[in-house]
N, C-alpha and C positions, 0 to 999 in steps of 0.2 A: 337212950341218952347220947350214946355215941353218933347214931344216925342223925339225930337232930343237930348235933354239933357240926357234922360232915356238911349237911345241907345247908348251914349258914356260912360255909365258906365261898369266898369270891376270889378266884386266883387272878393276880396281877401278872400278866405274861412276860413282862420285861423287868420284873423284881429282882431276879438273881444277879443280872449284870449291872443293874442300877445300883445295888448294894457295894459292888466292887467300886464303881465310879464314886461313891460317897465316903469311901474310906478316907481318913486324915494322912496317911502315909504316903509320901512321894515315892516314885521310882528311882533307882540310882541314876547318876549320869549316864546316858546311853542305854540303860537297861529298859526292857520293854516286857509287856504282857499282851497274849493273844488269846482269845476265847472264841469258839464257836459253840452254839448251843441252840437246841431245838426246845421251844416253849409251846405248850398246848393245853387248851381248855377241851375236854370232852363235851359233847352235845349237851346243852343245857336248855331250860324251858322256863326259867323265871330270873327276874333280876330284882335288886333292891330298889325300890322307889324313894321319891323324895320323903314321903311320910311313913311312919312304922307299918309293917306288914309286907306283902309281896305283890309284883306286878307280873302278870303272866305275858308271855311272848305269842305271837300268832303262828311262829314257826320255831323248830329247833335250831338253834345256832351253835357252831363249833369254829374254833379259832386256832390256827398254827402259824408260828413264827420261827423263822430261822434267822438267827442273829450272829453277826460277827462284831466282836467288841475288842478294843485295843487301847493300851497305854503306852506311852513313850516318855522317859525322862530326859529332858533338854539340859537339865542341870540337877545338882542334889537337892534342890528345893522346888524345882518346877516340873510338872507333869502334864503332858497333853493327853486327852481322851478322845476316842470317837467310837460311834456305834452305828451299825448298818443293819437295819431289819427289813427282812422280806416276809410278807404276811399273805396268809391264804385263810378267808373267812368264808363260811358256807352257811346257807340258809336252807334247811330240810323240809322234813314233814309239817304239814298244817297241824296244829294242835287242837283245833275246834274249841279254843278258848273264846272265839267271836264267831258270828253267824257266818261271815265269809272272811278269808284271809286279806289282810290289808297290804301284804307284800307278796311278792313271787319267790319261787325257790331258785337256787343258783348259786353259784361261787364267784368270788372276786379275789384276783391275785395281784400283788403289786408291792411297791415300796411303802415302808412305814416311815415315821418321822426320824430322818438322819439326825444324829446328835453329835455335836462337836464341843469340847470343853477344855478347860485348863484348871488345875489344881496347883495352888501356891502356899507352900509351908510357911507359916508365920510365927511359930513357936515350937523348938525342938527340946527334947529332954524326957523326964518321966512321963509327962504328958505332951502329947503331939496335937497341935492346933494347926488346921488348914482352912484357907478360904478357896472356893471354887466358883467357877461360872460355866453353866452349860447353856448351850444354845440349840434348839430343835428347828429343824427346817420345815416348812409346811409341805403338805402332801394334798394334791388334788386328784384323789382317786376314789370315786363314789359311784355307784350304781343306784339310781333311783327306783328301779323296778324291784329290786330286791331290799333296798335300804341299807346295803352293805358299804363299809367304808374301811380303809386300811390305815387311817391316820387323821390327824388335826389338820385342817385347812387353814393353819395359822402359824405364825412364828411363836416360838415360846423361848423365854429366857429366865433361868433359874440360878440367881446367886445363892450361895450356901457357905455356912460354917460347919465344920466338922472337928471334934475333939476325941481323942482316944489313948489308950495306954495298953501296954503289954506286962503281963505278970506271969512268971514261970511258963508253963505250956498253954497260957490262955492270953486272950485280949478282949477288949471290949470298945466300942465307941458309940458317940451319939451324933446326930447331925440335925440341922434346922435350915430351912430356906423359905423364901418368898418368890413365887413364880408369877410371871407376867405372860399373858397370850395377847397377840393382835387380833385384829378384826371383830372387836366387840366381845371376845370371850371373856369370862370371869378371870380375876386374879386367884391365886390358891396358895395355902400354906403347906409345907411338907416338912414333917418331922419323923424321926426314926431312931432306933437303937439296934445294935448288933453285938452279939457276944459269943465266943466259941473256945474251945479247948482241944488240945491235941492228944490223941492215943496212937502211939507209934506213928504209922503213916497215915492215919486218918484224922481229919479235923471235924468236929460235930458242932454245929453253929445253930443258934436260935436268933430271929430277928422279929422286929415289928416295925410297922410304919402307919403313920397317920397322915392322910391326904384330904384336904378339906377344901372345895370351892367357896369362894366368898360371895358367890351369887351378886356380883356387882356388874355383870355384863349382860348384854340383850342381843346376843347374836340369833339371827333368824336361820334355823336350820330346817331342812326339809322334814315334812311329817314322818315318811317312812324311815328316815334316818333316826329320828327320836324313837320311832318303834322298836328298832333293833339296839338303841341305846350304844352304838359303836362311835366312840370318839365324840361324844356329845358335850355341850357345856355343863359345867358344875358337877362332873363326876367327882366321887370322893370314897373314901374307905378307911376303915380301921383294920390293918391286917396284922396277921401273926404268921410266921413259917419256920420251917426247919431246913437245913441245908447240910449235905455231907460232901467232903472233898477227900479223895484219895489220892495221895502223892506217890507215883511210881518211882521218881527220883527229884533231884532238885529243879528240873526243868520241865517235866511233863506230869500231867495228872487229869483226873476225871471228877466230875461234880454232878450231884442230883439236888433238887430242891422241890418243895411244895410250899405253896403260900396261899394265904386267904384272908378272908375279912369276917370278923365277928359282927360287923355292921358296915353299911355303905349307902351309896347313893348312885343309881344308874350303872351298877356293875353287876356281873352274873352271880347267881347263887348256885355256885358249882365248884367243887375241888379241881385244881389243875397242877401240873407238873413241869418241871424242866430237867433236861439232861444235857451234858456237854463235855467238852474237853478243852484243855488249856496248855499253852507253851509259854514259859517266861525266861528271861535272862536278866539277872541283876549282878 
């Protein structure tokens, strides 16, 4: 049973930093938060298809991302956010799921989709509510021989509302947004929840996210890109995850997380992980 559950996981490589960005709490004026993290998916052989079941790959794929994420409070109600990912994706051994391989082996390194955002507090009190807008820049880094890509070749805009509250040594928040992608990509809905509690210097956190493509786009992507399913149209997932944060003091700390999907579309069937460190000043 445990093995079956683990095999159903699909790690979303940037989920850890994304959850920081979706928090409803703004930074203090001139306060900032900086995080450096490594996100990785070990070699996987299957992805979730559009219909129930599984879809085999012709080669083992693996993904690694080094990401810098930051927040800066321009006022007590307004926070700017930015994310800079560098990605390495690799196509390895031929899996003999097909008579002959449809892609070649190899690796591709390059920039992922850089994100810029703004979060505005609209209600303060026992319940904190914020509105945000995130814009992802397009990436044109694709190798047709391997089918590998490091990001969406499209602009993305994601307006979002987030609401949360703190209680004792714990907190919780929910968020929801409607995303737009250019160049005939489908629009998408993004919903999620996170909650955690503190034990001495350790935060223990659980989270879940739902991402669904609305299948209203008709972008024409290369056949080999669709074979690897890296940053293709209508990707989606219902994810669950856990995260731990160890605070050394009020400035420094380390974090580790694992996230996955109990169901999905065009995302890998493989557990994945994230480790990182942060510095903050509030």
